[in-house]
N, C-alpha and C positions, 0 to 999 in steps of 0.2 A: 628556287627562286626566294630572294629574299622576302621577308614580311613586308618592307618599304615598296618592293616594286609591286606587290600583289594589291596593295591598298591604293595606288595612285595610277593604275592602269589606265590609260585613256581609253575613251570608247571608241572600238574600232570600227569607224563607219565604213563600209566597204560595199556600196549599192553595183561599183562595177562589177562584182564577182557576178552578179546576176545577169549581167548584161547580153551574155550570149542567148538567155530564154527570153529575157524580158526587158524592154526599151527602159532607158533611163527615166524615173518618175514613174513607173507602172505600180502595179498592185505587188508585184514580187518584191520590188524594193521596199516598199511601205512594210510588207511583211517581214522583209528580213531586219528592217530596222525596229521594228515592234519586238521581233525576238531578241535582239541585241540588248534592247531596254531592258527586257524580262532578265536575261542572263545578268544584267548589271545589278538588277533588284537583289537577284538572288545571292548574288555576290557579297551585297551588302547586308543581308540576313545571316549571312555564314560568318563575316566578320569576328563576332565573340569567339568562334572554335578555332581562331589564330591566336589565342592567348593559352598560356599556360595554366594549369589549376590554381597556382598561387598567385595569379595575376601579373605575372611578368610576361615577356614575349621571347620569342626564339631569337637565339643570337643572329644579328643581320651582317651577312656579308659586308653590305653596301649601305652605309649610314645616311639617313634622308637630310636632304639638305635644308628641308624644311620640318621642323620638330613636329610630333603628333599634335602637342598640345599647345604650338604656336598660334596666336590669334591673326588671321588675315584680315587686313581691313581694306574696305570697299567703299569709294565716294560715287554717289550718283546725284545729278541733278534732274530733279521731276516737279513739273507743275503742270495744274490743272486736273482735271477730271480724266481725260483719256490718258495722259500718260501715265498714269498709275495701273491701267492695264497692262501695258509694255513694260512696266517693271516686274509685274508680277512674274509674267514668263520669262524674264532675263533671270530672275531671282530662283525661281524653280530648275531652271538649267543649272546654275551656280550649286544648289543645293543637292541636286541629284548627284553629282559626281564627287562633290567635296569629303575631304574626311578630316577637315580641322575645323576649330571655331572660328566664326565669322563676327566681324563688327562693321555694320553696315551705316555710314555716314550718309545722310539725305538732306541735299540741300532743297527746300520744299516753299512753295507758298503755303498759305494756311489750308487750301483747300486738299491739296496731296498730302499734307501732314495729317490732317484728321483721317483721311481714307487709307494712309499707309499705317500710322499708329495703331489703329484699329484692327487693321488686318493683322499685322504683327502678332499683336496681344492676343488675340483670339487664335491665331494661326499655332503659337505654342511649340516653335521650332527649337529642340535643345541646342545650346551652345551656340545661339545668334543674340547678339546686343544689338541695338538699334539706336541710333540718335538722329536728332533732328537739326537744323539750322534754318534759321528764319530768312528765306531768299529776301523778302520784304527788304531786311535791314542792309543785305549787300547790293541792292539796284543803284544806289547812288555811287558805289565804287566804280561800276560801268555803264550806268545811264548815259555819259559823255560819249560814248563811242556810236556812231550810227551804223547800223546794221541791217543787212537787206535778207539775212538769212531767216528760212520758215521759223526757227527755234526761239527768234525774237531777243528779247533781253537776256533770259535764260541759259541761250547758248553762249553767253560770254563769261558764266560764273565761274567755270571751271579756272580761270586767269587768278582768282583770289583765294584758293583754297589755302595756301599758307598762311594766309591771313585768319581763314574764316575755322578751319579744324584745329583741334586741341594743340597747344605749342608744345606737348611733350610726345606727340604721335609724329612719327619719325619718317614713316614712308606708306604710302597708300596706293592702291591699283583704281585709277578712276575709270568708270566705263558709261557711255551712252546707253540710254533705255531701249535701243533698237538693236543689241548684242544678243547673241544665244551662243552659251558656252558648250563645247562638246567633249570637253576633257574637265579634270580636276583643276580649280584655280589654283591650286598650291604649286603646280608646275610654273603657272606664272609668276606667282610670288618669289619661287626661286630663284628667277632671272635677275631679281635683285642683286643677288651674289656676284654675278657676272659684271656689274659696274664698276669700272677703272678710273682712275684719275679723277676729273672735275663732272663726270657724267651724272645728270640728275634727271634726266628724262628718258624714259624707254618708250620707244615710238615705232611704229611700222610706216615704211614708206608707202606714199599715197599711191595706188594702184589706178589711178586715173590721168588723162594728161593735163587736167585742170591748170597745175601751176607752171606747166611749159608755154601756155598763153597761145595755142594753136588751134584752139578749139571751133571758132568763129572769128569771123572779122572783126577786127578792134577789141577782143578779148584780151583785158589787160589785168591780169590776178597778181594778187600780193607777190612780193620777193619771196623765195625759198629757194633753199639748196636742192637744186637738182627737181627731182620730181615732188619734193616737198614732204612732209609726213600727216597721217592723218589722226585727229586725236579722238577717235571713237574708243581707244584703248590707250590709257597711259599710264605707265608707272614713274610715280614722282616720289623723289627723294625730299621729303619736306625739310626734313633739317638742314642738310647742305643748301637747298634754294633758300631757305631763310638767311642763311650765311652768307649767299652772293647776292643777296638786296633783290630778290625775284621781283617784288613789287614795283621797287623803281625801275628795274632792267624792262620789264614789259610795258610799263607806263609811258617810258622815254621813247621806246621803239613806237608805240601804237601814235603818241602825240605826231611823232615825224612822218611816219607813213599816211597818216591821215590828211596830212598836208597837201598829198597828190594824189591819195586814192580815193579821199572823200568819206568813204564808209568800207566797212568788211562786206564780202560777200558769204563768207563762210564761218562767221563769227568767231570763236575763239582761235580756230585752225589757222586763220590767216596771221592773228597775231604771235601764236607760237614759232609758226614758220618763219616770219619777219625777225623775231628774237633768235633763232636759229641759225639763220643766214648770217647773222653778225657773229654768233658765238657757237660755231660748229662742234665744238667739243663737249658742250653741254648734253649732246645725245648720244645714247646707246641705241642701236638700231635695232630693233627686234625682227626675229623672222617673219616673214609675211603671215605664217599660219595662226599667228597671234592675232589678224584683225582682217580676214578675207572681205573685201568691201565688195558690196553687189550695189556700186552707184551706177548711175547711167552711163556713166563713160567708163566702166571699169575695165582694167586689163587683168582682173585677180586671177583668169583662167590660166595666166602664164605663172601665178605666184606657186602653182603646187602640180605635182604629177598625177596625185590620185586623191579624190576626195577622204579618202581615210587618212590622210597628212593633216586634214584641217583640225584646229582647236578653237578657233573662235570665228563665228560668222556675223558680220556686220550689216544690217539691212540700211544702208545710209542714203539711200534714194528717196526723194518723197513719193515714188511709188510703192515701196517697201516690196510687198511678195510678189510685185507684177514686174520687176526688174528682168532683163534678158540675160540670161547666162545660160551655157550648155548644161550645166547641174542644178539650174535652178529649181526642179521639180525634187529632187533630193535634199536641197537646201530648205525647199517649204516645208516638205514631210518631216524634217528634224525640228525645225520652228512649232509644226503643227502638233509633234510629238507632246512638246512641253507646253505647250498653249491649251491642251486638253487633259495634260497628266492630272492624274488626282492628286492635289497638293497634301494631302493628309497623309500620305505614304511618305512624306520626307519629314515627319515628325520623328523618325527613327532616332533613338538613343545613339550618340557617338561611341562612347565610352562604357555603356553599360550602367550609368548612372540614372535612376529613376527620378522621372519628373514628380513634381507635386501632385499632378492629376493621377498618375499610378499609385501613389503613395496614398489618396485617398480613395480611389476604388478597391484597393487591398483592404481597407477597413470596412467594404461592404460583405455582407455574407453572400457568397456567390450559391449558396444553396438555397436561397431565399427564391421561391418560386416567383416572386415579383421583383428579381434582381435588374433585369433589362429595364424595368420600370425606373427603379431608383437610379440607376446608373447614368439614367438620360438627364437628371437633373443636375449632374456633374460633368457633363459632357460639354466642352466649350468648341462650339461650332465656329470653323474658320468663316469672317465676314467681312465681305467685299463693300464697303459703303458707296454710295453713289456710283454704280458701276457704269452710267451714261452720264453725258452732262446735265447738268442741273443749274437753273437761273431762276429765282423767284425771290422776289422780296414782299413779305407781308404788307397788305393795305393798313395805312397809318390809323385807320378809326379803331383799331383794335377789337375787329369783330369777324376776323377772317378764320376760315376752317380748313382743316387738311383732313383728306378722306384716307382711312388707313385700312388696308387690307394684307393678306398673305397668300402665298400660291405655289403652286408647282408647276411642272413643265406641262402637265394634261390641262391646265385651265388658262393657258397663255392666250387662247382665243378670246377669251373674255375682255382682255386690255383695251382694245378698238371700241368695244361696245361701250365700257364704263367710261373711257375720254370723251365719248359725244355726249354721254347723259350728266358728267360732271364736269365743268370747265374750272374749278377752283384745283388747289393744289393737292397731290396725292403723294402719300409714303408706301412704297411697298417693299414687304420682302419676299424675297423668290429662293425658294428651296429647290437647288439645283447641283449637278454633278459639274466639275469643270468644263466637261465635254458639252452637257447641255446649256452652260453658260454661254457657250460659244455659240450655239445653235441660237438661243435667246438672242445676242447681239447682233446677228444676221436678220432675223425676223424682226427685230426693232430697227435696225438701219433701212431695212426694205419697207416699212410703213410709214406712208405717207402723213397719215394720224397720230403717230407717236413721236415722230421726229419733228411734228411741228408742236409739239409741247414740250416747252423748257421746265414745268414746273410738276413734272412727275419725277420723286427720287425712287431710284430703283436699288435695292440694297440685296446682294446675292449672298445667300446663308448657304455654305455647302453642304452636300448631304454627309451624314454620318449615324450610324447607329441604325436601328431595325425600325424607330417609329418617328413619323411625322411631328415634329416639335413645334405643333401648331402655336402654343403659348410663346415661347421664346421669339417665334417669327413675328407675333404680334408685338412684342415688347421690343424688338428689334425697329419696326416700321414706326412705333409711337415714339422711341428715343430720339428720332430724327424728324419729327415735326417743328417746325419752326413758326407756326402760326399758335394764337391763345387757345384756339378749340379744335378737338378734333372728333372726328365722325368715325365710330368704330364699327366697320361694314365688314362684309367678306366678298370673296371675289368674283362667287356666283349669284350676287344680287345686281341687279340695274338698279339703282337709284331714279325716283322721277326727274324727268326735265325740270330744270329751276331749284333742284333740292339746295343746292349750294346757295343761291340768293336767298332762299325762303329761310335757311338755319340762321345765316348771319343777320337777317331782320329779327328772328328768334332770341338771339343772344341779348340784344337792345330789349325786346320788348318783355322779357321776362328777367332781366337783370342778371343774366348770368356770370358777371364779373364780381359780383358780391354776393352769390348764393351756390349752395352747393346742391346742383341741379344735373340730373342727367334725363336729357330731351330723348323722348323714345319716338323712334320711325317706326310706325306699324308696317309689319312684314307678311306681304303675300306671295303666292308662287302660282306657277302654270306648268302644265305637265306638256304644252305644247312647247315643241322647239321653234317653230314660227309664230309669235305672238305679235298682235299689232297692239304695242304698248300705249297703254290710255295716256293720255294727253292732260286728264284732269282726273279730279275725286269723282265726279259724277259718272265720267266714262268707266273708271275703275269700278265702280258699283254696280253698274249696268253689266259688266263682265264677270263679275262675282254673283251676281243672280241668275246669269245663264249658264254658270258653272266654267266658266273658261278659265277664271280665277278662283283660288280658295285662301282663306288665312295660312300664313305657312304653317307647316306640319300639323294642319288639321287631322289627316288620317293617321298619322303615327305616333305624334307626340303633342297632345293638345296643350298640356300644361305649360310649356315651354313657352308660349305666348298667350296663353289665356287671361293673365292679368292685366293685359293691353286693354281688354274689354272692348271687343271689335264691335258689339252691338251699340254701346254709346258712341263709339268713334264716327259710326254711319251718320249720325246726325249733328254730331260735334261741331260747334263755331269757333271754339274757344278752346285752348290747352286746359287739359284736365289732370289731375294727380291720381296716381296709381299706388297700391300698397304692394310690397314686397312679399310674392309668395314662393312655394318650394318648387325648385326647377326653374323659375322665371330666367328667361334670357334673351332678353331684348336686342336690339340693334340701337346705341344711344349715342348722343353727343355729348360730350364733357369737355372739363377744361382741360388744357395740358397737363396739369400737376396732379391729375387724378392718379390712382395706383394702378400699376402694372398687374398684368395676368401672373396666375401661378403656375411655375414651371413644371410642376409634378405630372400635370395633365397634359399627354401627349397623344396623338393619334384622335381615335374619336371618344367622345363623352366627358362630361363636366367640364370641359374646358372654358367657356362662355357662363356658366352657371356660377361657378366658384368666382368669377371675376364679379357678377351682379350682386353676388352675396356680399363680397368685400366693399362694394360702394353704399350698400344698404348699411353694412355693420359702421360705416363712416357717416351716415346719416345724409346721403344724398337724398334728396326727393324726385321720384320718377314721375315725369310731367311727359304727358302722351300730345303729341301735335297733331291739331285736326285735319291738316290738309298737306301732311307728309306721308309719301308711302314709299316701298321699296319692294321689287318684286324677284323672287328667287327663280332663276333660271335651271331647266332640266338639263342634267348630265349622268354619265354613267357613275355608279357608286365608288366611292373612293377605296382606295385599298384597305385604310383602316377602319372604315365602318363594315366591310367585309368580315375583316377580322374579328370584330366587336362581336357579330351576330354567328359567326360560326366557332369561334374559339370560347369555351368556357373559362379557362383560365385567364383571359384576357377581362373579363366580365367578374371575376374574383379579386383580378388585382385592382380594377377600377373602383372597385366597392372599398376595398382595403384603404386607397388614395382617398378616398371621400371622407371613411372615418378620420383619418388622420389629418386632413385639413380642417374638418368640424373641430377637432380637439386643439389645433393650433388656433383656431379662430375665438374658442372659448377661453385660452389662454391670453391671447392679445385684447379680447372685446370684453371678457368678463361676463357678467349677470346678462347684459344685452345681446350676447351672442346664443343663450339658451335657446332662443326661439327658433335656431337652424336645426338644433338637435331635435325638437320637439315635432317640427315642421316635417323633418326628413321621416321621424317615425312614423309621423300619422297619413304619410303620402303614400 
């Protein structure tokens, strides 16, 4: 077998082999699929062994149609918060099989660009380039076309790709976001070599009866050649299309047809088909397995004999995964495999060239007993911003406050309670695996409380490494605060009812805009899982006296909150200033421009202490609010605190990191930072 055949071997998807013992869509089929996925992963890992020691390859009997270093260009239109989630699954399926460098061209609105640019920047997939094109600048090109399709104006933007994409780009594969690949995209790219004459569009025939016009009474589709073509997968020869004056061609056709049709039903697809009806020579018809369409009226089952023939699956019904097809369980399993697939595994190098991250890590001493801690500072965690729809405009009075917190799957149950206690905006970083992200999505979409809130930004940071990167998570949540102030909390605390409005009033009262202040919200805790939450300070003091509540960490770490001076707070009616002391770690409200947390501290220990020390070094005043409070709710100990308590090396490394942090502080802040060294030595 030639090397080329080995590396572009398509994923043989054959659940039908298991039909004799297991029904289609059963556990056996899913297991067979997972085994095949693992087998392909093993092949990927083994790829370097196909090289000769001198770096060359074995002589190939059959030369590949697509050179292994040729870049494959892919264009995708993506707008809004939800579409970006679909794009990730599509991209995972492409990356999983690919052996070539890829260049993605995204036509996006500002929301999708922010999400996808951050995602790809943090994903760090080798041999992948990404460019963005502003969809807002293209709207005027297509906004004159009335369109009834659910994709809206963005469903028309594939028409203007010849004008949008770089003028020197000759060919591109255009994909809808609801596509799943089951083979190497290079196989599709190779089809360009089969174009003949004036063929400039590669398309699969439409697999429903839509364009035949007999679906219901008075059903009048746009003109099409026979069954028409589906535009979920398109091969575009851009250079030839430009020479044919494509822009003028589709515009004239659309103007003519709209005089009688009044609007498009299937967005760009109607116009592509109307052009093709007039100019059949433009089309190179692709085999149907390049776009198996699972639409409401699909005839896709007639397109293939066995599901192992399939190469691209297209969920082109508004019903998506709920569409009817005899193999839909298999298709769903394939889709779910990529939906929940660990995207970090796709960071593998293509041709054995080390990435910048690998070079940086190679400079660390692997024999250092604290190597794993130091490595964490350089780990780039894949990040998907605004995983759910977000809609919030800060108030115009410049007093608005966002609650900032981070969490993992085991704290998910706190979200609804926090939303009930805090009506203002919230920015959350969630540390999840790909599979957990889908569990979270189902949880959130099933919660009336969470779905009724548009002002919560959920930012997924994907799991990697041995430690919980608590300060990285806090920084991610902080960077996506769009209010002037932020309340830095933790997910296991419930703020008092009305704290949001109280903090906004304090902004004005304490002139926060013109002073470097950190407003301290006194922290308490309960050991009871079912607490009658105090509605007022008086009620809280009563519970404190009865032993239902305690000052936070009173039993285990008094120093962390002692400077808050709870004795004074009991009777205080006005804000009062307190001084920094060693190990002080209060929960504070600060301006959005305050310093970030130090990433070297992971897991348990010193993560907040170091941040408060930094605020003090920058001469922030700590002001305790007399009528504010928050209560820590009980939960099982985290994995990291358990490691801290049971692992001596963990504690040794934390001490080492503390000393290095203090040395950095003395270098940055000079004489003013000496007190941190002496305070630590005396504590």
